[in-house]
LUMBAFI-462610 format. One line per 5 residues: number of its first residue (from 1); their letters; for each residue x, y, z of N, C-alpha, C. Coordinates in steps of 0.1 Angstrom, whole numbers, plus 5000, padded with zeros to 4 digits. Atoms other than C-alpha are relative to their C-alpha. Layout:
N
NUM> a> X,Y,Z,X,Y,Z,X,Y,Z | ... .
END
This chain:
183
1> mntlt> 5000,5006,5013,4418,2436,1609,4990,5007,4991 | 5009,4993,5009,4401,2448,1578,4988,4991,4998 | 5013,5007,5002,4364,2438,1572,5000,4992,4986 | 5000,5006,5013,4372,2429,1535,5008,4986,5001 | 4993,5012,4999,4396,2402,1546,4992,4990,5008 .
6> llpli> 5009,5009,4992,4371,2387,1571,4988,4995,4992 | 5012,5004,5007,4342,2386,1546,5001,4986,4993 | 4999,5014,5006,4355,2355,1526,5000,4989,5011 | 5000,5010,4989,4361,2337,1559,4986,4998,5006 | 5013,5001,4994,4326,2345,1572,4991,4993,4990 .
11> vliaa> 5008,5007,5010,4310,2333,1539,5003,4985,4999 | 4996,5014,5000,4330,2301,1540,4994,4993,5012 | 5005,5006,4988,4319,2294,1576,4985,4998,4999 | 5015,5001,5002,4282,2301,1567,4997,4989,4991 | 5003,5010,5010,4283,2278,1537,5002,4986,5007 .
16> mfllt> 4998,5012,4993,4298,2250,1558,4989,4997,5010 | 5011,5002,4990,4271,2255,1585,4988,4995,4993 | 5012,5004,5008,4243,2253,1559,5001,4986,4994 | 4999,5013,5005,4257,2222,1543,4999,4989,5010 | 5001,5010,4990,4262,2203,1575,4986,4999,5006 .
21> rsnkk> 5013,5000,4995,4228,2213,1587,4990,4992,4991 | 5008,5007,5010,4211,2200,1555,5003,4985,5000 | 4996,5014,4999,4231,2167,1557,4994,4994,5013 | 5005,5006,4987,4221,2162,1594,4984,4998,4999 | 5015,5001,5002,4184,2169,1584,4997,4987,4992 .
26> rqqqa> 5002,5012,5008,4186,2142,1557,5002,4987,5007 | 4997,5012,4993,4202,2117,1579,4990,4997,5011 | 5010,5001,4990,4176,2123,1606,4987,4994,4994 | 5012,5005,5007,4148,2118,1581,5001,4985,4996 | 4997,5014,5003,4164,2085,1569,4999,4991,5012 .
31> qnmrn> 5000,5008,4988,4168,2073,1604,4985,4998,5005 | 5014,5001,4996,4131,2080,1612,4993,4991,4991 | 5007,5008,5010,4120,2063,1580,5004,4985,5003 | 4995,5013,4997,4141,2032,1590,4994,4995,5013 | 5006,5004,4987,4127,2031,1625,4985,4998,4999 .
36> evqpg> 5014,5002,5002,4091,2033,1612,4997,4988,4991 | 5002,5011,5009,4095,2002,1589,4992,4989,5008 | 5009,5010,4994,4068,1976,1597,5000,4988,4991 | 5001,5012,5009,4064,1940,1585,4988,5002,4990 | 5010,4999,5011,4045,1938,1552,5002,5011,4991 .
41> sgvrt> 4998,4989,5008,4058,1970,1538,5011,4997,4989 | 4990,5003,5011,4078,1970,1505,5011,5010,5002 | 4989,4992,4999,4113,1984,1506,5010,4998,4989 | 4989,5001,5010,4143,1991,1483,5012,5002,5008 | 4988,4999,4993,4177,1985,1497,5009,5010,4994 .
46> iggmy> 4990,4990,5006,4207,2008,1491,5007,4993,4988 | 4994,5007,5011,4219,1981,1467,4990,4999,4988 | 5010,5000,5011,4187,1984,1446,4991,4988,5000 | 5008,5012,4999,4170,1952,1457,4986,5003,5006 | 5014,4998,4995,4132,1952,1462,4996,4988,5008 .
51> atvke> 5005,5011,4991,4117,1931,1490,4989,5005,5009 | 5010,4997,4990,4090,1929,1515,5005,4997,5014 | 4995,5002,4987,4098,1933,1552,4992,4989,5007 | 5006,5012,4994,4091,1901,1571,5000,5002,5016 | 4998,4999,4985,4105,1909,1606,5009,5012,5002 .
56> vnddt> 4991,4989,4997,4120,1940,1622,5005,4998,5014 | 4994,5000,4987,4145,1939,1651,5007,5013,5003 | 4994,4987,4996,4166,1966,1668,5009,5005,4989 | 4990,4996,5010,4194,1967,1643,4999,4993,4986 | 5001,5008,5012,4184,1942,1616,4985,5000,4995 .
61> vllda> 5013,5002,5006,4155,1936,1592,5001,4987,4992 | 5001,5012,5007,4145,1903,1578,4991,5003,4988 | 5007,4997,5012,4134,1907,1541,4996,4987,4993 | 5005,5010,5009,4114,1884,1519,5002,5004,4986 | 4997,4996,5014,4129,1887,1484,4993,4992,4990 .
66> gpgve> 5006,5008,5009,4109,1860,1468,4995,4987,5007 | 5004,5013,4993,4094,1825,1474,5012,4992,5005 | 4989,5008,4993,4117,1808,1499,5013,5008,5001 | 4987,4993,4999,4143,1836,1498,4998,5011,5011 | 5001,4991,4989,4147,1854,1532,5014,5005,5002 .
71> llfak> 4987,4994,4998,4176,1878,1537,5000,5009,5012 | 4999,4992,4988,4188,1895,1568,5009,5012,4997 | 4993,4988,5003,4199,1931,1564,5001,5009,5012 | 4999,4990,4990,4211,1959,1587,4989,5010,4996 | 5010,4990,5003,4185,1986,1591,5006,5012,4992 .
76> naigs> 4993,4989,5008,4210,2011,1576,5000,4997,4985 | 5000,5004,5014,4208,1991,1543,4986,5003,4993 | 5013,4996,5006,4171,2002,1538,5002,5013,4994 | 4999,4987,5007,4172,2029,1511,4988,5008,5001 | 5012,4993,5000,4136,2037,1510,4988,4990,5003 .
81> vltdd> 5012,5007,4998,4102,2025,1521,4990,5004,4989 | 5008,4998,5011,4078,2022,1492,4985,4999,5004 | 5014,5002,4998,4040,2027,1491,4996,4987,4993 | 5005,5013,5006,4019,1996,1482,4999,5001,4985 | 5001,4998,5014,4011,2010,1448,5013,5000,4992 .
86> eynri> 4986,4999,5007,4047,2018,1439,5007,4987,5001 | 4994,5014,4999,4059,1984,1452,4994,4991,4990 | 5007,5009,5009,4033,1965,1432,5003,5004,4985 | 4996,4996,5013,4041,1986,1401,5014,4995,4996 | 4986,5003,5004,4078,1980,1402,5003,4985,5001 .
91> vhgve> 4997,5014,4998,4079,1944,1415,4991,4990,4992 | 5009,5009,5006,4048,1928,1401,4995,5005,4986 | 5005,4994,5013,4041,1951,1371,4986,5003,5000 | 5015,4997,4999,4006,1959,1384,4999,5015,5001 | 5003,4986,5000,3994,1993,1375,4987,5003,5007 .
96> hdlks> 5012,4996,4993,3969,2009,1398,4993,5010,4992 | 5008,4991,5009,3941,2026,1379,4996,5012,5008 | 5003,4988,4994,3943,2061,1392,4991,5009,4993 | 5009,4992,5009,3925,2077,1363,4990,4990,4993 | 5009,5008,5007,3894,2057,1354,4994,5006,4988 .
101> daavv> 5006,4993,5011,3883,2084,1330,5010,5002,4988 | 4989,4999,5010,3916,2082,1310,4996,4992,4988 | 5003,5006,5012,3914,2073,1274,5007,4986,4999 | 4994,5013,5001,3920,2036,1267,5008,4999,4986 | 4992,5002,5012,3948,2028,1242,4997,4986,4995 .
106> pddas> 5003,5013,5006,3938,2000,1218,5013,4992,4998 | 4989,5009,5002,3960,1970,1213,5005,5001,4985 | 4996,4999,5014,3961,1975,1175,4998,5014,4995 | 5001,4986,5005,3963,2006,1153,4988,5002,4991 | 5012,4998,5009,3930,2001,1135,4992,5012,5003 .
111> sltet> 5008,4989,4996,3912,2026,1155,5007,5014,4998 | 4992,4988,5002,3939,2052,1149,4997,5006,4986 | 5001,4995,5013,3932,2055,1112,4985,5001,4996 | 5014,5000,5003,3895,2047,1108,4992,4991,5008 | 5008,5008,4991,3866,2031,1125,4997,4987,4992 .
116> ddesa> 5003,5013,5007,3854,1995,1117,4989,5002,4989 | 5010,4998,5010,3823,2008,1098,5006,5006,4988 | 4994,4994,5011,3844,2030,1076,5008,4991,4992 | 4991,5010,5007,3868,2002,1067,4992,4990,4992 | 5009,5009,5007,3839,1979,1057,4995,5007,4988 .
121> daaaa> 5006,4992,5011,3824,2007,1035,5011,5002,4990 | 4989,4998,5010,3858,2014,1019,5003,4988,4993 | 4997,5012,5007,3864,1978,1011,4989,4996,4990 | 5011,5003,5009,3829,1974,0996,5001,5010,4988 | 5000,4990,5011,3834,2006,0975,5011,4997,4990 .
126> sddka> 4988,5003,5009,3868,1995,0960,4997,4987,4992 | 5002,5012,5009,3869,1970,0931,5011,4990,5003 | 4989,5009,4997,3901,1954,0945,4995,4988,5007 | 5003,5012,4993,3900,1918,0956,5007,5001,5013 | 4994,5001,4986,3907,1912,0993,5012,4990,4999 .
131> vdlgk> 4989,5009,5000,3941,1896,0998,4999,4991,5012 | 5001,5009,4989,3940,1865,1019,5014,4997,5005 | 4986,5003,4995,3971,1863,1041,5000,4988,5010 | 5001,5012,4991,3959,1832,1060,5007,4988,4994 | 4994,5012,5004,3971,1797,1057,4993,4994,4989 .
136> kdeae> 5006,5006,5012,3965,1779,1025,4994,4986,5004 | 5006,5013,4998,3943,1748,1022,5010,4989,4997 | 4991,5011,5003,3960,1714,1020,4999,4996,4986 | 5001,5004,5014,3947,1708,0985,5008,5010,4992 | 4992,4991,5007,3963,1740,0973,5015,4997,5002 .
141> etaea> 4986,5003,4997,3996,1731,0990,5005,4988,4992 | 4996,5012,5007,3997,1696,0974,5001,5003,4985 | 5000,4996,5014,3989,1711,0939,5013,5007,4997 | 4987,4992,5003,4018,1736,0942,5012,4991,5001 | 4989,5009,4999,4041,1708,0954,5002,4991,4988 .
146> ktedk> 4999,5009,5012,4033,1686,0924,5006,5008,4988 | 4994,4993,5012,4040,1714,0899,5015,5003,5002 | 4986,4998,4998,4073,1722,0916,5008,4987,4997 | 4993,5013,5002,4083,1685,0915,5001,4998,4985 | 4999,5002,5015,4075,1684,0877,5010,5009,4994 .
151> tedka> 4990,4991,5005,4096,1714,0870,5014,4996,5004 | 4987,5005,4996,4125,1700,0890,5004,4988,4991 | 4997,5012,5008,4123,1667,0871,5004,5004,4986 | 4997,4995,5014,4123,1685,0837,5014,5006,5000 | 4987,4993,5000,4154,1705,0847,5011,4989,5001 .
156> edeve> 4990,5010,4998,4172,1673,0858,5002,4992,4987 | 5000,5007,5013,4163,1655,0825,5008,5008,4990 | 4993,4991,5010,4177,1685,0805,5015,4999,5003 | 4986,5001,4996,4210,1683,0824,5006,4987,4996 | 4995,5013,5004,4213,1646,0818,5002,4999,4985 .
161> eagtv> 4999,5000,5014,4206,1650,0781,5012,5007,4995 | 4989,4992,5004,4232,1677,0778,5013,4992,5002 | 4988,5007,4998,4258,1654,0793,5002,4988,4990 | 4999,5011,5010,4250,1625,0769,5004,5005,4987 | 4997,4994,5013,4252,1648,0739,5015,5003,4999 .
166> eakag> 4986,4997,5000,4287,1659,0749,5008,4987,4999 | 4993,5012,5000,4298,1623,0754,5000,4994,4985 | 5002,5006,5014,4285,1613,0719,5008,5008,4990 | 4993,4991,5010,4304,1642,0702,5014,4995,4998 | 4987,5005,5003,4336,1621,0704,5010,5005,5010 .
171> eepkk> 4990,4995,4990,4352,1639,0733,5002,4989,5011 | 4997,5009,4989,4368,1619,0761,4992,5005,5012 | 5008,4996,4989,4347,1618,0792,5009,5007,5010 | 4992,4993,4990,4359,1641,0820,5005,4991,5011 | 4994,5008,4989,4382,1627,0846,4993,5003,5013 .
176> tdget> 5005,4998,4987,4368,1622,0880,5011,4997,5010 | 4989,5001,4990,4387,1620,0913,5006,4986,5000 | 4993,5013,5000,4413,1592,0914,5005,4996,4987 | 4995,5003,5014,4418,1590,0876,5011,5010,4996 | 4990,4991,5005,4451,1604,0863,5007,4994,4988 .
181> dak> 4992,5005,5012,4471,1601,0831,5014,4999,5003 | 4986,5001,4996,4504,1606,0848,5004,4987,5006 | 4996,5012,4994,4524,1575,0855,5015,5001,5004 .
END
């Protein structure tokens, strides 16, 4: 046989060998990881559920998924064993402070534009009045309510006067529901 015809066959066999070898290596690592699972460690199942290992048997694992929730899984259902920091970050939302020297991000944006001293100086230098966005006093609220009531009463009086002027002009009053001329 010609070597050119054997070359594609040899490449195909080599590729299959490499692929099966890497798959076996991954499966062996996963099996070792599942065998090393101990009570108290955080795990993620192949279904994506996070839980804490409570008890380990030969083929099964008892998981604590929450207060009063215990689930029995096959060992093969364990997708990965998580470190304590990673488990706490995902499940409890607790961030471990790895960088204590890192810059602290403020809760508000005031420090991003200027410092507190500069803002006080800028406010004192400008002639503008400070705008109060807080809640109004009760006295102010009652005064505003009284003026609104007066304006509403005036508008109602004007509407009533307009209706009486039309009636006095000699026109028939407008028909209301239930009144008809047809007999």
